[in-house]
py3Dmol code that shows the C-alpha trace and the ligand (Angstrom):
import py3Dmol

protein = """\
ATOM      1  CA  MET A   1       0.000   0.000   0.000  1.00  0.00           C
ATOM      2  CA  THR A   2       1.194   3.488  -0.831  1.00  0.00           C
ATOM      3  CA  THR A   3       2.089   5.816   2.017  1.00  0.00           C
ATOM      4  CA  GLU A   4       1.502   9.511   1.478  1.00  0.00           C
ATOM      5  CA  LYS A   5       2.533  12.566   3.479  1.00  0.00           C
ATOM      6  CA  LEU A   6       2.331  16.289   2.823  1.00  0.00           C
ATOM      7  CA  LEU A   7       5.626  18.170   3.279  1.00  0.00           C
ATOM      8  CA  GLY A   8       4.747  21.842   2.943  1.00  0.00           C
ATOM      9  CA  HIS A   9       3.625  22.117  -0.685  1.00  0.00           C
ATOM     10  CA  THR A  10       5.155  18.764  -1.753  1.00  0.00           C
ATOM     11  CA  ARG A  11       3.398  15.430  -1.543  1.00  0.00           C
ATOM     12  CA  LEU A  12       5.711  12.563  -0.526  1.00  0.00           C
ATOM     13  CA  PHE A  13       4.859   9.017  -1.616  1.00  0.00           C
ATOM     14  CA  LEU A  14       6.432   5.725  -0.603  1.00  0.00           C
ATOM     15  CA  MET A  15       5.388   3.047  -3.031  1.00  0.00           C
ATOM     16  CA  GLN A  16       6.506  -0.330  -4.241  1.00  0.00           C
ATOM     17  CA  GLY A  17       7.271  -0.635  -7.939  1.00  0.00           C
ATOM     18  CA  ASP A  18       9.636  -0.457 -10.881  1.00  0.00           C
ATOM     19  CA  ILE A  19      11.036   3.058 -11.338  1.00  0.00           C
ATOM     20  CA  THR A  20      11.415   2.594 -15.094  1.00  0.00           C
ATOM     21  CA  ARG A  21       7.617   2.590 -15.396  1.00  0.00           C
ATOM     22  CA  GLN A  22       7.124   5.920 -13.659  1.00  0.00           C
ATOM     23  CA  ASN A  23       5.331   8.736 -15.405  1.00  0.00           C
ATOM     24  CA  VAL A  24       7.023  11.778 -13.836  1.00  0.00           C
ATOM     25  CA  ASP A  25       9.149  14.726 -14.940  1.00  0.00           C
ATOM     26  CA  ALA A  26      12.362  13.089 -13.702  1.00  0.00           C
ATOM     27  CA  ILE A  27      13.502   9.751 -12.399  1.00  0.00           C
ATOM     28  CA  VAL A  28      16.684   9.406 -10.406  1.00  0.00           C
ATOM     29  CA  ASN A  29      19.234   6.742 -11.260  1.00  0.00           C
ATOM     30  CA  ALA A  30      21.526   5.186  -8.643  1.00  0.00           C
ATOM     31  CA  ALA A  31      24.474   5.338 -11.037  1.00  0.00           C
ATOM     32  CA  ASN A  32      28.158   4.645 -10.510  1.00  0.00           C
ATOM     33  CA  SER A  33      30.989   7.153 -10.953  1.00  0.00           C
ATOM     34  CA  SER A  34      31.758   5.960 -14.479  1.00  0.00           C
ATOM     35  CA  LEU A  35      28.240   6.922 -15.685  1.00  0.00           C
ATOM     36  CA  MET A  36      28.632   4.028 -18.127  1.00  0.00           C
ATOM     37  CA  GLY A  37      25.735   1.943 -16.796  1.00  0.00           C
ATOM     38  CA  GLY A  38      25.820  -1.041 -14.481  1.00  0.00           C
ATOM     39  CA  GLY A  39      23.575  -3.526 -12.733  1.00  0.00           C
ATOM     40  CA  GLY A  40      20.505  -3.040 -10.572  1.00  0.00           C
ATOM     41  CA  VAL A  41      18.376   0.015 -11.148  1.00  0.00           C
ATOM     42  CA  ASP A  42      21.080   1.578 -13.371  1.00  0.00           C
ATOM     43  CA  GLY A  43      20.913  -1.343 -15.818  1.00  0.00           C
ATOM     44  CA  ALA A  44      17.112  -1.315 -15.747  1.00  0.00           C
ATOM     45  CA  ILE A  45      16.957   2.429 -16.561  1.00  0.00           C
ATOM     46  CA  HIS A  46      19.366   2.137 -19.494  1.00  0.00           C
ATOM     47  CA  ARG A  47      17.556  -0.945 -20.841  1.00  0.00           C
ATOM     48  CA  ALA A  48      14.156   0.700 -20.642  1.00  0.00           C
ATOM     49  CA  GLY A  49      15.318   4.164 -21.719  1.00  0.00           C
ATOM     50  CA  GLY A  50      17.331   3.131 -24.756  1.00  0.00           C
ATOM     51  CA  PRO A  51      20.777   4.180 -26.054  1.00  0.00           C
ATOM     52  CA  THR A  52      20.365   7.976 -26.063  1.00  0.00           C
ATOM     53  CA  ILE A  53      20.768   8.106 -22.281  1.00  0.00           C
ATOM     54  CA  LEU A  54      24.163   6.387 -22.424  1.00  0.00           C
ATOM     55  CA  GLU A  55      25.194   8.636 -25.318  1.00  0.00           C
ATOM     56  CA  GLU A  56      24.457  11.708 -23.194  1.00  0.00           C
ATOM     57  CA  CYS A  57      26.281  10.161 -20.221  1.00  0.00           C
ATOM     58  CA  LYS A  58      29.326   9.638 -22.446  1.00  0.00           C
ATOM     59  CA  GLN A  59      29.246  13.300 -23.484  1.00  0.00           C
ATOM     60  CA  ILE A  60      29.035  14.420 -19.868  1.00  0.00           C
ATOM     61  CA  ARG A  61      31.988  12.189 -19.021  1.00  0.00           C
ATOM     62  CA  ALA A  62      34.006  13.501 -21.915  1.00  0.00           C
ATOM     63  CA  MET A  63      33.409  17.084 -20.773  1.00  0.00           C
ATOM     64  CA  HIS A  64      33.478  16.785 -16.989  1.00  0.00           C
ATOM     65  CA  GLY A  65      35.063  13.424 -16.160  1.00  0.00           C
ATOM     66  CA  GLN A  66      33.611  10.969 -13.675  1.00  0.00           C
ATOM     67  CA  CYS A  67      30.711  11.778 -11.372  1.00  0.00           C
ATOM     68  CA  ALA A  68      31.966  11.845  -7.783  1.00  0.00           C
ATOM     69  CA  PRO A  69      29.931  10.130  -5.056  1.00  0.00           C
ATOM     70  CA  GLY A  70      27.268  12.531  -3.784  1.00  0.00           C
ATOM     71  CA  GLU A  71      27.103  14.495  -7.044  1.00  0.00           C
ATOM     72  CA  ALA A  72      24.414  14.395  -9.739  1.00  0.00           C
ATOM     73  CA  VAL A  73      24.145  14.994 -13.490  1.00  0.00           C
ATOM     74  CA  ILE A  74      21.132  15.140 -15.803  1.00  0.00           C
ATOM     75  CA  THR A  75      20.251  13.639 -19.190  1.00  0.00           C
ATOM     76  CA  GLY A  76      17.079  13.303 -21.217  1.00  0.00           C
ATOM     77  CA  GLY A  77      14.740  10.438 -20.484  1.00  0.00           C
ATOM     78  CA  GLY A  78      15.075   8.593 -23.807  1.00  0.00           C
ATOM     79  CA  ASN A  79      12.152   6.189 -24.225  1.00  0.00           C
ATOM     80  CA  LEU A  80      11.074   6.489 -20.597  1.00  0.00           C
ATOM     81  CA  ASN A  81       7.890   8.236 -19.515  1.00  0.00           C
ATOM     82  CA  ALA A  82      10.097  10.865 -17.906  1.00  0.00           C
ATOM     83  CA  ARG A  83      11.590  13.963 -19.483  1.00  0.00           C
ATOM     84  CA  PHE A  84      14.810  13.620 -17.523  1.00  0.00           C
ATOM     85  CA  VAL A  85      16.999  11.083 -15.789  1.00  0.00           C
ATOM     86  CA  ILE A  86      19.058  12.496 -12.939  1.00  0.00           C
ATOM     87  CA  HIS A  87      22.089  10.269 -12.406  1.00  0.00           C
ATOM     88  CA  THR A  88      23.527  10.415  -8.916  1.00  0.00           C
ATOM     89  CA  VAL A  89      26.203   8.333  -7.270  1.00  0.00           C
ATOM     90  CA  GLY A  90      25.626   7.054  -3.763  1.00  0.00           C
ATOM     91  CA  PRO A  91      28.382   5.992  -1.391  1.00  0.00           C
ATOM     92  CA  ILE A  92      29.717   2.450  -1.255  1.00  0.00           C
ATOM     93  CA  TRP A  93      29.257   1.225   2.324  1.00  0.00           C
ATOM     94  CA  HIS A  94      32.637   0.723   4.038  1.00  0.00           C
ATOM     95  CA  GLY A  95      31.358   0.345   7.584  1.00  0.00           C
ATOM     96  CA  GLY A  96      30.153   3.889   8.190  1.00  0.00           C
ATOM     97  CA  SER A  97      33.385   5.700   9.011  1.00  0.00           C
ATOM     98  CA  THR A  98      34.080   7.194   5.571  1.00  0.00           C
ATOM     99  CA  ASN A  99      31.361   9.878   5.486  1.00  0.00           C
ATOM    100  CA  GLU A 100      28.853   7.534   3.869  1.00  0.00           C
ATOM    101  CA  ASN A 101      25.977   9.355   5.616  1.00  0.00           C
ATOM    102  CA  ILE A 102      27.067  12.770   4.312  1.00  0.00           C
ATOM    103  CA  ILE A 103      27.630  11.455   0.793  1.00  0.00           C
ATOM    104  CA  LEU A 104      24.227   9.759   0.737  1.00  0.00           C
ATOM    105  CA  ALA A 105      22.474  12.944   1.891  1.00  0.00           C
ATOM    106  CA  ASN A 106      24.411  14.914  -0.766  1.00  0.00           C
ATOM    107  CA  ALA A 107      23.219  12.496  -3.453  1.00  0.00           C
ATOM    108  CA  TYR A 108      19.581  13.219  -2.588  1.00  0.00           C
ATOM    109  CA  ARG A 109      20.089  16.968  -2.100  1.00  0.00           C
ATOM    110  CA  ASN A 110      22.098  17.482  -5.290  1.00  0.00           C
ATOM    111  CA  SER A 111      19.506  15.492  -7.269  1.00  0.00           C
ATOM    112  CA  LEU A 112      16.750  17.726  -5.912  1.00  0.00           C
ATOM    113  CA  ASP A 113      18.763  20.903  -6.606  1.00  0.00           C
ATOM    114  CA  LEU A 114      19.294  19.796 -10.188  1.00  0.00           C
ATOM    115  CA  ALA A 115      15.607  18.931 -10.509  1.00  0.00           C
ATOM    116  CA  LEU A 116      14.635  22.480  -9.522  1.00  0.00           C
ATOM    117  CA  GLN A 117      17.106  23.941 -12.015  1.00  0.00           C
ATOM    118  CA  TYR A 118      15.245  22.050 -14.758  1.00  0.00           C
ATOM    119  CA  GLU A 119      11.804  22.986 -13.435  1.00  0.00           C
ATOM    120  CA  VAL A 120      10.953  19.422 -12.530  1.00  0.00           C
ATOM    121  CA  ARG A 121       7.693  19.249 -10.553  1.00  0.00           C
ATOM    122  CA  THR A 122       7.441  15.473 -10.047  1.00  0.00           C
ATOM    123  CA  ILE A 123      10.403  13.222  -9.285  1.00  0.00           C
ATOM    124  CA  SER A 124      10.884   9.548  -8.429  1.00  0.00           C
ATOM    125  CA  PHE A 125      13.809   8.186  -6.423  1.00  0.00           C
ATOM    126  CA  PRO A 126      14.981   4.605  -5.944  1.00  0.00           C
ATOM    127  CA  SER A 127      16.587   3.548  -2.670  1.00  0.00           C
ATOM    128  CA  ILE A 128      20.103   4.807  -3.427  1.00  0.00           C
ATOM    129  CA  SER A 129      23.082   2.705  -2.232  1.00  0.00           C
ATOM    130  CA  THR A 130      21.071  -0.082  -0.587  1.00  0.00           C
ATOM    131  CA  GLY A 131      21.615  -2.658  -3.340  1.00  0.00           C
ATOM    132  CA  ALA A 132      25.075  -3.491  -4.676  1.00  0.00           C
ATOM    133  CA  TYR A 133      26.605  -0.617  -2.648  1.00  0.00           C
ATOM    134  CA  GLY A 134      25.604  -2.336   0.587  1.00  0.00           C
ATOM    135  CA  TYR A 135      24.342   0.605   2.701  1.00  0.00           C
ATOM    136  CA  PRO A 136      22.337  -0.764   5.672  1.00  0.00           C
ATOM    137  CA  LEU A 137      18.716  -0.255   4.706  1.00  0.00           C
ATOM    138  CA  GLU A 138      17.322   1.203   7.917  1.00  0.00           C
ATOM    139  CA  GLN A 139      20.055   3.838   8.134  1.00  0.00           C
ATOM    140  CA  ALA A 140      19.805   4.686   4.437  1.00  0.00           C
ATOM    141  CA  ALA A 141      16.029   5.080   4.660  1.00  0.00           C
ATOM    142  CA  GLU A 142      16.353   7.510   7.552  1.00  0.00           C
ATOM    143  CA  ILE A 143      18.924   9.648   5.718  1.00  0.00           C
ATOM    144  CA  ALA A 144      16.935   9.576   2.465  1.00  0.00           C
ATOM    145  CA  LEU A 145      13.747  10.683   4.164  1.00  0.00           C
ATOM    146  CA  THR A 146      15.349  13.257   6.466  1.00  0.00           C
ATOM    147  CA  THR A 147      17.091  14.885   3.513  1.00  0.00           C
ATOM    148  CA  VAL A 148      13.980  14.978   1.328  1.00  0.00           C
ATOM    149  CA  ILE A 149      11.767  16.242   4.155  1.00  0.00           C
ATOM    150  CA  GLU A 150      14.196  19.037   5.007  1.00  0.00           C
ATOM    151  CA  PHE A 151      14.570  20.025   1.359  1.00  0.00           C
ATOM    152  CA  CYS A 152      10.818  20.155   0.753  1.00  0.00           C
ATOM    153  CA  GLN A 153      10.147  22.112   3.907  1.00  0.00           C
ATOM    154  CA  ASN A 154      12.821  24.658   2.953  1.00  0.00           C
ATOM    155  CA  ILE A 155      11.222  25.331  -0.439  1.00  0.00           C
ATOM    156  CA  ALA A 156       7.597  25.046   0.720  1.00  0.00           C
ATOM    157  CA  GLU A 157       6.754  28.696   0.139  1.00  0.00           C
ATOM    158  CA  GLN A 158       7.970  28.747  -3.456  1.00  0.00           C
ATOM    159  CA  GLN A 159       5.705  25.783  -4.327  1.00  0.00           C
ATOM    160  CA  LEU A 160       8.267  24.465  -6.813  1.00  0.00           C
ATOM    161  CA  LEU A 161       7.963  20.734  -6.346  1.00  0.00           C
ATOM    162  CA  ASP A 162       4.605  18.919  -6.390  1.00  0.00           C
ATOM    163  CA  GLU A 163       5.604  15.301  -5.777  1.00  0.00           C
ATOM    164  CA  VAL A 164       8.553  13.309  -4.529  1.00  0.00           C
ATOM    165  CA  ARG A 165       8.054   9.579  -4.865  1.00  0.00           C
ATOM    166  CA  PHE A 166      10.240   6.804  -3.508  1.00  0.00           C
ATOM    167  CA  ILE A 167       9.781   3.801  -5.803  1.00  0.00           C
ATOM    168  CA  LEU A 168      10.896   0.851  -3.739  1.00  0.00           C
ATOM    169  CA  PHE A 169      11.546  -2.363  -5.588  1.00  0.00           C
ATOM    170  CA  ASP A 170      10.581  -4.911  -2.973  1.00  0.00           C
ATOM    171  CA  GLN A 171       8.197  -5.139  -0.080  1.00  0.00           C
ATOM    172  CA  PHE A 172      10.901  -5.259   2.595  1.00  0.00           C
ATOM    173  CA  THR A 173      12.459  -2.028   1.344  1.00  0.00           C
ATOM    174  CA  GLN A 174       9.070  -0.345   1.240  1.00  0.00           C
ATOM    175  CA  SER A 175       8.175  -1.439   4.773  1.00  0.00           C
ATOM    176  CA  THR A 176      11.566  -0.261   6.053  1.00  0.00           C
ATOM    177  CA  TYR A 177      11.060   3.190   4.504  1.00  0.00           C
ATOM    178  CA  LYS A 178       7.540   3.288   5.885  1.00  0.00           C
ATOM    179  CA  ALA A 179       8.793   2.501   9.407  1.00  0.00           C
ATOM    180  CA  ALA A 180      11.533   5.139   9.089  1.00  0.00           C
ATOM    181  CA  LEU A 181       8.975   7.766   8.052  1.00  0.00           C
ATOM    182  CA  GLN A 182       6.772   6.824  10.967  1.00  0.00           C
ATOM    183  CA  LYS A 183       9.716   7.151  13.346  1.00  0.00           C
ATOM    184  CA  LEU A 184      10.706  10.565  11.961  1.00  0.00           C
ATOM    185  CA  SER A 185       7.110  11.781  12.099  1.00  0.00           C
ATOM    186  CA  ASN A 186       6.845  10.795  15.764  1.00  0.00           C
ATOM    187  CA  GLU A 187      10.116  12.552  16.586  1.00  0.00           C
ATOM    188  CA  ASP A 188       9.812  15.757  14.581  1.00  0.00           C
ATOM    189  CA  MET A 189       6.150  16.353  13.863  1.00  0.00           C
ATOM    190  CA  PRO A 190       4.114  15.444  16.925  1.00  0.00           C
TER     191      PRO A 190
END
"""
ligand_1 = """\
27
ADP
P 23.333 0.859 -5.525
O 24.531 0.451 -6.347
O 23.223 2.356 -5.338
O 23.227 0.093 -4.241
P 21.311 -0.845 -6.837
O 20.705 -0.617 -8.173
O 22.186 -2.045 -6.659
O 22.069 0.537 -6.473
O 20.162 -0.897 -5.743
C 19.476 0.213 -5.263
C 18.034 -0.152 -5.010
O 17.321 -0.154 -6.246
C 17.805 -1.566 -4.429
O 16.802 -1.471 -3.412
C 17.286 -2.361 -5.616
O 16.432 -3.423 -5.213
C 16.494 -1.286 -6.319
N 16.110 -1.526 -7.719
C 16.622 -2.355 -8.629
N 15.940 -2.277 -9.793
C 14.960 -1.355 -9.604
C 13.907 -0.810 -10.398
N 13.721 -1.205 -11.672
N 13.074 0.108 -9.834
C 13.249 0.547 -8.563
N 14.223 0.072 -7.768
C 15.064 -0.857 -8.275
"""
view = py3Dmol.view(width=600, height=400)
view.addModel(protein, "pdb")
view.setStyle({"model": 0}, {"cartoon": {"style": "trace"}})
view.addModel(ligand_1, "xyz")
view.setStyle({"model": 1}, {"stick": {}})
view.zoomTo()
view.show()
């Protein structure tokens, strides 16, 4: 079941699904620094979106080099039902002592900043870093949600962003995000 919460002007959704099937202005890709595609959600986005996305990624690489963890770049959406794909690189989990939390928050924040620059009003995120990159799910969910909530509350008055959706691939990930949101709501928004 979808969970919904209003964050200022922005509606937050936690839902289970396949991000490549989302009909939104932008979907976010959990890419790697090479921007050359990979497994998991990255592979799924390139497969569904077609070759133009990789072509654009190659151009970005040629001009700016690799994408550092925590940073984000934008391409068109190719064959997807999204105008843009925002490619961000989450941290690889090394035990928690190499700024993984800061890098993960940066990945969400920089993706949202870029979205606003391109006048994106609806955006879908996957659970960044919790697959191949091994970030513990509960901790990642809390950082993801805290960062998005803070961002949306800060821009509430400008009414720039209508929807932020987390598209969570499996039921366990969705229920973990749901529990994290519940916990944050109890702490911060009594
Ligand atoms: P990372 O390398 O950042 O850990 P992964 O792609 O390995 O990225 O995993 C990130 C999350 O994306 C995992 O929860 C994984 O189950 C999920 N995922 C994989 N494919 C899809 C998809 N098509 N839609 C949404 N989420 C997906």
